[in-house]
LUMPA-862486 format. One line per 4 residues: number of its first residue (from 0); their letters; for each residue y, x, z of C-alpha. Coordinates in pm, 1 decimal, padded with zeros to 6 digits. Last residue first. Example, Ala and Ser with C-alpha at 12.3 -4.5 7.8 and 13.67 -1.06 7.14 Angstrom:
<recs>
1> sa> -00106.0 01367.0 00714.0 ~ -00450.0 01230.0 00780.0
</recs>
This chain:
<recs>
592> xxxx> 36380.8 01875.6 05453.3 ~ 36161.5 02191.5 05474.5 ~ 36304.1 02492.3 05658.4 ~ 36187.8 02387.3 06007.8
588> xxxx> 35836.1 02310.9 05880.4 ~ 35826.3 02650.7 05714.3 ~ 35908.6 02826.7 06043.4 ~ 35681.4 02607.5 06257.1
584> xxxx> 35372.4 02684.4 06049.3 ~ 35442.4 03057.5 06043.6 ~ 35529.5 03070.2 06414.8 ~ 35204.4 02894.4 06504.2
580> xxxx> 35009.6 03152.1 06304.9 ~ 35193.0 03434.4 06483.1 ~ 35112.5 03282.9 06823.4 ~ 34744.8 03253.8 06731.6
576> xxxx> 34743.9 03616.2 06620.5 ~ 34898.4 03721.1 06953.9 ~ 34639.2 03518.7 07146.0 ~ 34352.3 03668.6 06952.2
572> xxxx> 34487.9 04015.6 07020.4 ~ 34520.1 03937.2 07393.0 ~ 34161.7 03809.3 07397.0 ~ 34057.0 04134.4 07232.6
568> xxxx> 34222.8 04336.3 07510.0 ~ 34039.5 04129.9 07775.3 ~ 33710.2 04176.3 07593.6 ~ 33762.0 04550.3 07561.3
564> xxxx> 33815.2 04573.4 07937.7 ~ 33494.7 04376.4 07992.2 ~ 33298.7 04597.7 07753.6 ~ 33434.9 04918.8 07907.7
560> xxxx> 33354.3 04804.1 08264.1 ~ 33003.3 04702.8 08163.6 ~ 32950.6 05043.0 08001.7 ~ 33065.9 05219.9 08319.4
556> xxxx> 32843.3 04995.3 08530.0 ~ 32544.3 05081.5 08315.1 ~ 32429.9 04817.4 08073.0 ~ 32116.8 04599.5 08075.2
552> xxxx> 32277.7 04349.4 08313.8 ~ 32570.1 04263.4 08087.0 ~ 32441.0 03931.4 07954.8 ~ 32280.0 03862.8 08294.0
548> xxxx> 32624.9 03846.3 08459.5 ~ 32578.6 03888.4 08836.5 ~ 32638.9 04263.9 08853.9 ~ 32380.9 04431.9 09076.3
544> xxxx> 32445.6 04615.4 09403.6 ~ 32207.2 04896.4 09503.7 ~ 32188.1 04996.7 09873.6 ~ 32244.1 05370.7 09933.6
540> xxxx> 31986.8 05548.7 10150.1 ~ 32095.1 05687.2 10494.1 ~ 32236.3 06035.1 10567.8 ~ 32482.5 05934.8 10845.8
536> xxxx> 32799.3 06084.6 10694.8 ~ 32676.4 06109.1 10336.5 ~ 32560.9 05749.0 10359.2 ~ 32906.3 05637.0 10472.6
532> xxxx> 33068.9 05795.6 10168.3 ~ 32800.1 05654.2 09944.3 ~ 32846.8 05309.6 10099.0 ~ 33221.9 05321.4 10027.9
528> xxxx> 33165.2 05423.3 09667.5 ~ 32915.8 05142.4 09628.9 ~ 33159.0 04891.5 09779.5 ~ 33439.2 05009.6 09550.1
524> xxxx> 33212.4 04981.7 09245.3 ~ 33107.4 04633.4 09352.8 ~ 33471.4 04531.0 09392.1 ~ 33550.9 04664.1 09044.1
520> xxxx> 33256.7 04472.1 08903.0 ~ 33366.0 04152.1 09075.4 ~ 33718.4 04186.0 08931.9 ~ 33580.7 04245.8 08585.5
516> xxxx> 33351.5 03944.8 08616.0 ~ 33643.0 03728.2 08732.9 ~ 33850.9 03843.6 08436.4 ~ 33548.9 03768.8 08218.9
512> xxxx> 33537.5 03408.6 08337.1 ~ 33912.5 03335.5 08355.4 ~ 33991.7 03506.0 08029.0 ~ 33699.9 03325.3 07863.6
508> xxxx> 33809.0 02983.1 07992.2 ~ 34171.5 03025.6 07885.8 ~ 34077.0 03175.8 07552.7 ~ 33831.1 02895.6 07485.0
504> xxxx> 34092.9 02629.7 07559.4 ~ 34341.6 02802.0 07330.1 ~ 34074.6 02831.5 07060.7 ~ 34015.4 02455.4 07066.4
500> xxxx> 34380.9 02383.5 07001.7 ~ 34406.4 02673.4 06756.6 ~ 34140.2 02530.7 06526.9 ~ 34283.5 02178.0 06519.9
496> xxxx> 34633.8 02303.9 06442.9 ~ 34524.8 02562.1 06190.6 ~ 34311.9 02312.8 05998.3 ~ 34597.2 02061.2 05988.9
492> xxxx> 34843.4 02332.5 05888.4 ~ 34616.2 02446.9 05610.1 ~ 34590.8 02090.1 05479.6 ~ 34969.9 02054.1 05480.1
488> xxxx> 35016.5 02383.1 05302.9 ~ 34767.6 02283.5 05035.2 ~ 34955.9 01956.5 04979.2 ~ 35294.1 02130.6 04975.4
484> xxxx> 35201.5 02378.8 04700.5 ~ 35543.2 02384.5 04525.9 ~ 35717.9 02614.9 04775.1 ~ 35465.2 02887.5 04713.9
480> xxxx> 35577.1 03175.9 04942.2 ~ 35448.9 02994.0 05249.7 ~ 35113.7 02959.5 05076.6 ~ 35048.2 03336.0 05090.0
476> xxxx> 35172.9 03375.8 05447.9 ~ 34963.6 03077.3 05553.0 ~ 34659.9 03211.8 05370.3 ~ 34688.9 03553.0 05533.5
472> xxxx> 34728.6 03405.8 05883.2 ~ 34422.9 03184.4 05832.2 ~ 34212.1 03475.4 05707.5 ~ 34321.3 03699.4 05997.4
468> xxxx> 34245.1 03421.3 06244.9 ~ 33899.8 03367.3 06097.2 ~ 33831.3 03741.7 06092.5 ~ 33920.0 03765.2 06462.3
464> xxxx> 33710.4 03459.8 06551.9 ~ 33400.5 03577.2 06364.9 ~ 33402.7 03924.2 06512.6 ~ 33494.5 03792.9 06862.9
460> xxxx> 33192.5 03564.3 06894.6 ~ 33013.5 03753.4 07171.9 ~ 33328.1 03797.2 07377.1 ~ 33464.4 03459.0 07267.9
456> xxxx> 33176.3 03266.8 07425.3 ~ 33216.9 02921.2 07270.6 ~ 33249.9 02645.0 07530.8 ~ 33551.4 02483.6 07360.6
452> xxxx> 33347.0 02420.4 07047.7 ~ 33005.0 02581.5 07042.1 ~ 33023.8 02720.1 06687.8 ~ 33405.6 02754.8 06684.3
448> xxxx> 33568.8 02635.6 06364.8 ~ 33781.8 02781.7 06092.1 ~ 33505.6 02921.2 05870.1 ~ 33321.4 02596.8 05796.9
444> xxxx> 33634.9 02390.6 05729.9 ~ 33772.0 02692.4 05546.3 ~ 33488.8 02676.2 05296.1 ~ 33565.0 02313.3 05209.1
440> xxxx> 33934.1 02402.4 05185.7 ~ 33858.9 02675.0 04932.5 ~ 33671.8 02437.1 04705.0 ~ 33948.0 02177.0 04739.8
436> xxxx> 34216.7 02413.9 04615.6 ~ 34132.5 02777.8 04565.7 ~ 33832.6 03000.4 04609.5 ~ 33594.8 02836.5 04359.2
432> xxxx> 33875.3 02838.1 04101.9 ~ 33839.1 03214.2 04104.2 ~ 34141.8 03426.5 04200.8 ~ 34246.7 03665.5 03925.7
428> xxxx> 34232.4 04027.3 04036.4 ~ 33975.0 04041.0 04314.0 ~ 34128.0 04270.9 04575.0 ~ 34504.9 04246.1 04513.4
424> xxxx> 34458.3 03884.6 04407.8 ~ 34360.7 03797.1 04769.3 ~ 34162.4 03472.4 04782.4 ~ 33829.0 03647.5 04721.6
420> xxxx> 33902.6 03924.4 04974.0 ~ 33971.2 03662.9 05241.9 ~ 33636.6 03501.0 05167.5 ~ 33475.4 03843.7 05202.8
416> xxxx> 33627.4 03879.0 05550.4 ~ 33482.7 03538.2 05633.1 ~ 33139.3 03663.8 05528.3 ~ 33172.6 03974.5 05745.3
412> xxxx> 33278.9 03760.6 06042.9 ~ 32979.5 03535.7 05987.7 ~ 32752.2 03838.7 05992.5 ~ 32910.0 03970.5 06312.7
408> xxxx> 32908.9 03626.9 06477.9 ~ 32539.0 03571.3 06418.8 ~ 32389.3 03226.9 06364.9 ~ 32312.5 03316.4 05999.2
404> xxxx> 32247.9 02958.7 05884.7 ~ 32574.2 02763.2 05845.9 ~ 32820.8 03038.0 05760.3 ~ 32559.7 03217.1 05550.0
400> xxxx> 32486.4 02910.7 05335.5 ~ 32853.1 02832.4 05277.4 ~ 32912.5 03195.8 05182.1 ~ 32623.9 03185.4 04933.2
396> xxxx> 32751.7 02867.3 04769.3 ~ 33100.5 03012.1 04721.1 ~ 32965.8 03348.4 04608.3 ~ 32745.7 03176.9 04348.5
392> xxxx> 33042.7 02977.7 04218.6 ~ 33258.7 03287.3 04188.5 ~ 32995.8 03513.9 04029.8 ~ 32752.5 03713.3 04241.2
388> xxxx> 32723.2 04094.0 04204.2 ~ 32972.8 04168.4 04484.5 ~ 32772.3 03964.1 04735.5 ~ 32456.0 04166.4 04668.9
384> xxxx> 32653.3 04489.5 04705.0 ~ 32781.7 04363.9 05041.9 ~ 32427.6 04299.5 05164.5 ~ 32320.1 04639.5 05028.2
380> xxxx> 32591.3 04814.3 05233.2 ~ 32511.1 04609.2 05543.8 ~ 32141.0 04693.1 05507.7 ~ 32222.6 05063.1 05473.3
376> xxxx> 32423.9 05059.0 05797.0 ~ 32149.4 04875.8 05986.1 ~ 31895.3 05121.8 05842.8 ~ 32105.1 05416.8 05962.0
372> xxxx> 32121.9 05269.2 06311.7 ~ 31752.7 05211.0 06373.8 ~ 31717.0 04933.7 06636.3 ~ 31674.2 04657.9 06372.5
368> xxxx> 31799.0 04323.4 06505.5 ~ 32139.8 04245.4 06354.2 ~ 32165.1 04434.1 06026.2 ~ 31788.2 04432.6 05968.5
364> xxxx> 31769.0 04057.4 06029.4 ~ 32072.1 03997.8 05805.8 ~ 31902.5 04196.3 05531.7 ~ 31594.9 03978.1 05570.1
360> xxxx> 31809.8 03666.0 05532.5 ~ 31971.7 03822.6 05225.9 ~ 31619.1 03877.8 05083.2 ~ 31502.8 03521.8 05163.2
356> xxxx> 31745.8 03330.1 04942.1 ~ 31731.7 03548.5 04633.9 ~ 31353.1 03570.3 04685.7 ~ 31312.9 03192.6 04657.9
352> xxxx> 31500.2 03153.2 04331.6 ~ 31770.8 02888.2 04368.1 ~ 32026.6 03159.8 04431.2 ~ 31984.8 03270.8 04069.2
348> xxxx> 32123.3 02938.6 03952.2 ~ 32466.4 03036.6 04088.5 ~ 32510.0 03294.1 03814.2 ~ 32483.4 03672.2 03864.1
344> xxxx> 32774.3 03874.2 03734.4 ~ 32798.5 04091.7 03427.4 ~ 32907.8 04440.1 03317.8 ~ 32646.5 04621.8 03519.6
340> xxxx> 32323.7 04495.4 03673.7 ~ 32157.7 04834.2 03725.9 ~ 32334.1 04867.0 04061.5 ~ 32154.2 04557.9 04188.2
336> xxxx> 31810.8 04703.0 04110.8 ~ 31907.7 05036.0 04266.1 ~ 32028.1 04870.7 04588.0 ~ 31728.2 04639.2 04620.7
332> xxxx> 31481.0 04921.1 04559.6 ~ 31650.7 05146.1 04815.0 ~ 31663.1 04870.0 05076.4 ~ 31294.2 04789.4 05025.4
328> xxxx> 31196.5 05156.2 05033.6 ~ 31379.5 05210.1 05361.1 ~ 31234.2 04894.8 05513.0 ~ 30878.8 04997.1 05420.6
324> xxxx> 30923.9 05350.6 05562.0 ~ 31083.9 05216.2 05881.0 ~ 30799.6 04973.1 05947.1 ~ 30931.4 04636.3 06071.0
320> xxxx> 30842.9 04434.3 05762.1 ~ 31044.2 04159.9 05588.0 ~ 31236.6 04416.7 05384.8 ~ 30924.9 04526.3 05196.4
316> xxxx> 30806.5 04180.7 05087.0 ~ 31153.0 04056.0 04997.2 ~ 31226.5 04373.3 04806.0 ~ 30902.6 04321.5 04613.5
312> xxxx> 31002.8 03968.7 04516.0 ~ 31352.4 04099.8 04442.9 ~ 31197.9 04334.6 04188.6 ~ 31117.2 04051.3 03949.0
308> xxxx> 31467.4 03902.6 03955.3 ~ 31633.0 04244.3 03937.0 ~ 31414.6 04341.1 03642.4 ~ 31522.3 04023.2 03462.2
304> xxxx> 31889.1 04091.7 03537.7 ~ 31857.0 04452.6 03418.0 ~ 31714.4 04330.5 03085.3 ~ 31359.1 04422.7 02988.5
300> xxxx> 31304.5 04578.7 02645.8 ~ 31333.3 04935.3 02771.1 ~ 30959.6 04985.9 02811.1 ~ 30852.8 05214.1 03101.5
296> xxxx> 30712.9 05553.3 02997.4 ~ 31034.2 05743.7 03077.0 ~ 31033.5 05579.0 03419.8 ~ 30723.4 05779.8 03512.3
292> xxxx> 30886.9 05866.9 03848.1 ~ 31241.0 05728.0 03840.2 ~ 31271.3 05767.7 04221.7 ~ 31432.9 05425.7 04260.8
288> xxxx> 31317.7 05220.7 03962.5 ~ 30974.6 05364.4 03894.8 ~ 30859.3 05487.7 04235.3 ~ 30998.3 05177.8 04407.2
284> xxxx> 30834.4 04946.5 04154.3 ~ 30503.2 05125.2 04213.5 ~ 30548.6 05079.2 04589.4 ~ 30608.3 04707.3 04542.2
280> xxxx> 30305.4 04690.1 04314.4 ~ 30087.1 04833.8 04587.5 ~ 30232.2 04596.2 04847.7 ~ 30173.4 04297.3 04620.6
276> xxxx> 29804.8 04379.2 04628.9 ~ 29606.5 04405.9 04309.0 ~ 29504.3 04069.4 04162.9 ~ 29691.4 04112.4 03835.7
272> xxxx> 29472.5 04412.7 03756.8 ~ 29172.5 04181.1 03761.6 ~ 29332.3 03964.7 03493.3 ~ 29401.6 04280.1 03293.3
268> xxxx> 29036.2 04380.5 03310.3 ~ 28907.4 04039.6 03208.9 ~ 29123.8 04013.6 02897.8 ~ 29062.7 03651.2 02802.7
264> xxxx> 29407.8 03605.7 02661.3 ~ 29589.9 03922.4 02566.5 ~ 29895.9 04095.9 02712.8 ~ 29849.0 03958.4 03061.6
260> xxxx> 30185.8 03942.3 03245.6 ~ 30143.2 04002.9 03616.3 ~ 30485.7 04168.6 03656.6 ~ 30416.8 04512.9 03791.3
256> xxxx> 30065.7 04589.3 03670.6 ~ 30121.1 04443.0 03325.8 ~ 30468.4 04597.3 03320.6 ~ 30298.7 04941.0 03329.8
252> xxxx> 30180.6 04918.0 02967.9 ~ 29932.4 05076.6 02942.8 ~ 29644.6 05147.8 03178.7 ~ 29463.2 05478.0 03117.9
248> xxxx> 29741.4 05735.0 03079.8 ~ 30020.9 05543.0 03250.7 ~ 29804.5 05469.6 03553.2 ~ 29699.4 05834.6 03569.2
244> xxxx> 30059.4 05955.7 03545.8 ~ 30160.1 05707.6 03817.8 ~ 29894.7 05849.2 04050.6 ~ 29985.2 06211.5 03974.2
240> xxxx> 30355.6 06154.6 04035.2 ~ 30278.6 05979.6 04363.3 ~ 30052.3 06268.1 04469.7 ~ 30318.4 06525.1 04381.5
236> xxxx> 30578.5 06322.9 04572.4 ~ 30335.1 06306.4 04863.3 ~ 30294.9 06684.9 04854.7 ~ 30674.9 06714.1 04891.2
232> xxxx> 30859.5 06944.1 04650.4 ~ 31017.8 06647.5 04472.4 ~ 31176.2 06543.7 04806.6 ~ 31256.8 06177.6 04868.7
228> xxxx> 30920.9 06005.8 04903.7 ~ 30860.2 05972.2 05278.1 ~ 30514.0 05824.9 05321.1 ~ 30416.7 05477.9 05446.8
224> xxxx> 30403.1 05317.1 05102.8 ~ 30232.6 05628.5 04967.9 ~ 29940.5 05636.1 05214.3 ~ 29811.3 05373.5 05167.0
220> xxxx> 29978.5 05111.8 04947.3 ~ 30011.0 05326.3 04637.6 ~ 29668.6 05467.4 04720.4 ~ 29511.9 05122.1 04679.8
216> xxxx> 29670.0 05091.7 04335.8 ~ 29538.9 05431.3 04230.0 ~ 29190.1 05351.4 04359.9 ~ 29181.4 05023.2 04168.4
212> xxxx> 29301.7 05199.9 03855.2 ~ 29019.5 05453.9 03885.4 ~ 28750.4 05189.9 03943.6 ~ 28878.9 04977.4 03654.2
208> xxxx> 28878.9 05272.3 03417.4 ~ 28521.7 05359.9 03516.6 ~ 28411.7 05000.0 03459.5 ~ 28591.0 04992.5 03124.0
204> xxxx> 28418.0 05317.4 03028.9 ~ 28077.4 05176.1 03121.8 ~ 28146.5 04865.9 02912.4 ~ 28271.7 05068.1 02612.9
200> xxxx> 28009.7 05342.9 02604.4 ~ 27821.3 05179.9 02317.9 ~ 28149.1 05128.3 02134.2 ~ 28219.3 05502.3 02148.2
196> xxxx> 27882.8 05585.1 01991.5 ~ 27926.0 05313.8 01728.7 ~ 28262.3 05436.4 01606.0 ~ 28609.5 05519.3 01723.5
192> xxxx> 28727.9 05783.6 01965.7 ~ 29058.7 05777.4 02151.1 ~ 28946.5 05535.8 02420.3 ~ 28632.5 05740.5 02488.4
188> xxxx> 28844.2 06052.3 02535.7 ~ 29098.0 05877.5 02758.5 ~ 28828.0 05747.2 02991.1 ~ 28659.3 06089.1 03006.2
184> xxxx> 28989.1 06265.9 03076.3 ~ 29046.9 06030.7 03367.6 ~ 28697.0 06112.4 03492.2 ~ 28758.6 06485.4 03467.7
180> xxxx> 29091.1 06454.2 03657.9 ~ 28991.9 06227.7 03946.9 ~ 28856.7 06490.4 04186.9 ~ 29164.2 06708.7 04139.8
176> xxxx> 29387.6 06413.5 04231.3 ~ 29175.3 06340.4 04538.0 ~ 29189.6 06705.0 04646.8 ~ 29571.1 06702.6 04635.7
172> xxxx> 29588.0 06383.3 04842.7 ~ 29337.2 06522.3 05092.6 ~ 29551.8 06834.7 05134.1 ~ 29847.6 06615.4 05233.5
168> xxxx> 29632.1 06413.9 05473.9 ~ 29493.6 06723.2 05648.7 ~ 29533.6 06598.3 06006.3 ~ 29767.6 06876.9 06117.4
164> xxxx> 29961.1 06888.2 05791.6 ~ 30186.8 07170.8 05919.1 ~ 30411.0 07139.4 05614.3 ~ 30406.8 06759.7 05610.2
160> xxxx> 30489.8 06749.4 05980.5 ~ 30787.8 06977.0 05913.3 ~ 30901.4 06752.0 05627.8 ~ 30904.2 06458.2 05868.5
156> xxxx> 30713.2 06131.1 05899.1 ~ 30358.7 06257.2 05847.3 ~ 30108.9 05974.6 05779.4 ~ 29832.7 05926.6 06035.8
152> xxxx> 29480.7 05942.3 05887.4 ~ 29278.3 05620.8 05867.1 ~ 29389.8 05559.3 05506.3 ~ 29209.9 05881.8 05410.8
148> xxxx> 28877.7 05730.7 05515.9 ~ 28931.3 05411.8 05314.7 ~ 29048.4 05612.3 05012.9 ~ 28739.2 05831.4 05029.5
144> xxxx> 28511.7 05528.4 05060.8 ~ 28667.4 05349.7 04763.2 ~ 28685.0 05662.7 04550.7 ~ 28322.8 05751.4 04621.8
140> xxxx> 28199.1 05401.0 04535.2 ~ 28408.7 05384.2 04219.2 ~ 28275.1 05716.8 04096.9 ~ 27914.4 05622.3 04174.7
136> xxxx> 27925.5 05288.4 03989.6 ~ 27696.5 05406.2 03706.1 ~ 27612.6 05776.9 03750.8 ~ 27345.9 05774.0 03483.6
132> xxxx> 27586.0 05848.4 03195.2 ~ 27648.2 06196.6 03332.1 ~ 27453.8 06271.3 03650.8 ~ 27563.7 06633.8 03642.1
128> xxxx> 27928.1 06525.5 03638.2 ~ 27846.7 06315.7 03941.5 ~ 27702.5 06615.0 04126.0 ~ 28002.8 06838.6 04060.0
124> xxxx> 28247.9 06566.7 04164.4 ~ 28051.7 06512.3 04484.8 ~ 28079.2 06884.4 04553.6 ~ 28457.2 06880.9 04500.0
120> xxxx> 28484.2 06568.7 04721.7 ~ 28283.9 06705.1 05015.9 ~ 28511.0 06974.2 05160.6 ~ 28851.7 06804.3 05148.9
116> xxxx> 28711.6 06464.8 05245.4 ~ 28519.9 06605.7 05542.4 ~ 28808.6 06822.1 05666.0 ~ 29049.0 06527.6 05657.0
112> xxxx> 28812.0 06294.8 05839.7 ~ 28700.9 06545.6 06103.3 ~ 28781.9 06370.4 06432.5 ~ 28661.5 06034.1 06304.1
108> xxxx> 28321.1 06197.9 06229.1 ~ 28210.0 06109.7 05877.0 ~ 27981.5 05814.4 05810.9 ~ 28087.4 05733.0 05452.1
104> xxxx> 28143.2 06094.2 05353.0 ~ 27810.0 06197.8 05503.4 ~ 27632.1 05916.1 05319.9 ~ 27801.0 06018.0 04995.5
100> xxxx> 27680.1 06374.9 05045.3 ~ 27316.3 06269.2 05089.2 ~ 27314.5 06001.4 04817.8 ~ 27478.8 06241.2 04572.7
96> xxxx> 27231.3 06519.2 04650.7 ~ 26942.4 06280.5 04589.5 ~ 27088.4 06170.9 04254.7 ~ 27160.0 06531.1 04152.2
92> xxxx> 26811.5 06670.7 04226.8 ~ 26850.9 06996.5 04413.8 ~ 26959.4 07335.5 04275.1 ~ 27331.2 07295.9 04200.0
88> xxxx> 27425.1 07108.3 04514.3 ~ 27193.7 07338.6 04710.5 ~ 27379.0 07646.6 04584.3 ~ 27722.7 07509.5 04677.4
84> xxxx> 27595.0 07407.8 05021.9 ~ 27461.1 07759.0 05080.7 ~ 27789.3 07917.7 04973.1 ~ 27979.2 07698.4 05217.4
80> xxxx> 27734.8 07783.0 05495.7 ~ 27771.8 08156.0 05428.0 ~ 28154.7 08133.1 05428.5 ~ 28173.5 07924.5 05744.8
76> xxxx> 28312.1 08199.3 05971.7 ~ 28238.3 08059.7 06317.2 ~ 28374.4 07764.1 06510.5 ~ 28462.8 07607.6 06177.6
72> xxxx> 28335.5 07265.9 06292.0 ~ 28354.0 07128.6 05937.7 ~ 28146.1 07410.6 05788.8 ~ 27881.7 07373.1 06060.0
68> xxxx> 27860.2 06999.3 05994.9 ~ 27818.2 07063.1 05621.0 ~ 27530.6 07305.5 05681.5 ~ 27357.8 07066.8 05923.1
64> xxxx> 27385.0 06785.8 05663.3 ~ 27283.1 06985.5 05355.6 ~ 26968.9 07136.4 05505.3 ~ 26756.1 06828.6 05435.1
60> xxxx> 26818.3 06868.5 05062.1 ~ 26645.4 07206.0 05065.7 ~ 26291.7 07070.5 05085.1 ~ 26163.1 07016.3 04728.6
56> xxxx> 26429.3 07192.7 04519.9 ~ 26462.1 07464.8 04780.3 ~ 26086.6 07519.0 04801.7 ~ 26065.2 07556.0 04422.6
52> xxxx> 26363.9 07791.6 04435.7 ~ 26204.0 08014.9 04699.4 ~ 26092.1 08303.8 04476.8 ~ 26445.8 08342.7 04344.1
48> xxxx> 26589.3 08392.3 04693.5 ~ 26920.7 08204.2 04704.4 ~ 26814.1 07947.8 04963.8 ~ 26644.4 08204.2 05189.7
44> xxxx> 26942.3 08439.4 05172.3 ~ 27177.4 08151.8 05255.5 ~ 26965.7 08049.7 05554.7 ~ 26961.3 08410.2 05676.9
40> xxxx> 27340.1 08428.6 05645.4 ~ 27361.7 08110.4 05854.8 ~ 27244.7 08311.7 06156.0 ~ 27503.6 08181.3 06402.6
36> xxxx> 27242.6 08051.4 06647.1 ~ 27317.6 07689.6 06555.8 ~ 27269.9 07770.8 06185.6 ~ 26932.9 07939.5 06247.7
32> xxxx> 26812.8 07647.2 06459.7 ~ 26930.1 07398.8 06194.4 ~ 26731.2 07582.9 05925.9 ~ 26411.4 07590.1 06132.9
28> xxxx> 26429.8 07221.7 06224.9 ~ 26539.1 07109.5 05877.5 ~ 26251.4 07300.3 05715.4 ~ 26008.1 07165.8 05975.7
24> xxxx> 26117.9 06808.8 05905.0 ~ 26074.5 06858.4 05530.2 ~ 25729.4 07012.1 05581.2 ~ 25631.7 06725.4 05814.4
20> xxxx> 25727.9 06483.0 05537.0 ~ 25479.7 06644.0 05297.3 ~ 25518.4 06888.1 05010.6 ~ 25274.4 06842.3 04721.8
16> xxxx> 25520.2 06768.9 04439.2 ~ 25677.8 07112.0 04449.3 ~ 25341.7 07291.3 04438.5 ~ 25251.6 07479.0 04762.0
12> xxxx> 25189.5 07855.8 04751.6 ~ 25550.7 07934.5 04823.2 ~ 25539.2 07695.3 05117.9 ~ 25266.4 07900.4 05290.0
8> xxxx> 25462.4 08222.0 05247.8 ~ 25772.5 08049.3 05379.3 ~ 25588.4 07928.7 05687.3 ~ 25452.8 08276.1 05759.7
4> xxxx> 25799.1 08427.9 05723.8 ~ 25951.6 08170.9 05959.4 ~ 25701.7 08234.9 06235.9 ~ 25544.3 07915.1 06360.4
0> x> 25733.9 07714.5 06623.3
</recs>
């Protein structure tokens, strides 16, 4: 390789437009060798030397990639490489610099995504500001690629993970906001000006606005939909605040983004905004109505019932997922939307809307299937809040639906408990006509039955059965005090009689089955204890004995024993309630002529 000084002297005598490809390759070769050997200071000195500026403008672009790679590796102090990159960005032709840096951003090493975005975006911003009106779609291209790269980074799930920010996602969010600021200002400035000059920039400004809004909406989905957004000091909260501020500044009003309502016919930009993903809009709704971010800019003309109807579509989308962050946001949005409906109840017609049918089903899924305890608890709370907001007729229809479709004893038991609350004046004040007379009897026919008849497993159906017995006992006590309501009493007695007959058979079969299981378990435990004693004497391995019941097979023997004991106690409670109900019916019958 020729001596570096000799090469430089030759290059200094060459006009900028006379350099050949071999000169560019030699410059990259020499520069890369210096960088690899830890002599980046020499490269910086060469780049900054006033006499070399013609060479730098002609050949320096090739040094950008090795310099950027050295900065990202950070095996050595990168200060000289960083300074060299900064100088090249200023000295070389902006369009060529943009193409070079954009290519590196697009093809960045998967192990250095965060570092690449954090380092390159400020330089790309500098170059694009130099391009001015000639940048065309450059901003949109950079935002799209940057967002795609950032979406590959894992989202922190705890405040400690946010603080350590191992993968750099939090820093990327801050850098992205900084990158956007001058372009947001440009859109606002053109919007505020009037005249021929502003009109000439209209199409380009609309394109820039569209690119920025598209990026903001994509960021709402990734990473903000996955991020924890509870702490105002969190970097994700700052990012969310920045994104909503940008949307408010360059795309008013927000309801257009949320509710797909074009403000003017033929508005191409607004029609494109309506195509943004439902997930992005769901996150925006969460930020607005739960965290109240940018809520001061949201119009107050919409009624709480209307907002509830629109937000339930987003709740449905979020609550149907299995991701904890999505479920949490869906539950929060549902709760806040329901709480805003004050001073009125929701009519039965609202249940005909698709989301008002599917959201409760999703809540049931979370309550019964989700392995995360706090989400199960939250789902139950929101489920009850939903019930409380319905009027009498809507409650009646909803209860009928749940009793016939939920297929879960715990859910059905909760519904039956709510029926009891509706017929108890102490809980609901004046009893609705939908929970008395024929309407009540039609509900009771669904509540006072066993799903599988005499073969119903009372251990797994105990929640429903216990609530059914409590409801029946309450109604009999209530009707017993009304000597004039003989027809209602007669119907209750018929229901009680048919229900208790089947229940007696179930109790007999369940006691026999689970009593046998309990006996077998105790025998197995005795056998194991005996084998352990013998094994200690002769030092041989202990043979495992499995309980036969597959429904209990995933539990330890201690847990199985507790469940079986609980079942036997519950059967006794059911029996005592059944006896009390029979006493109530017999007592009034004996007193009537």
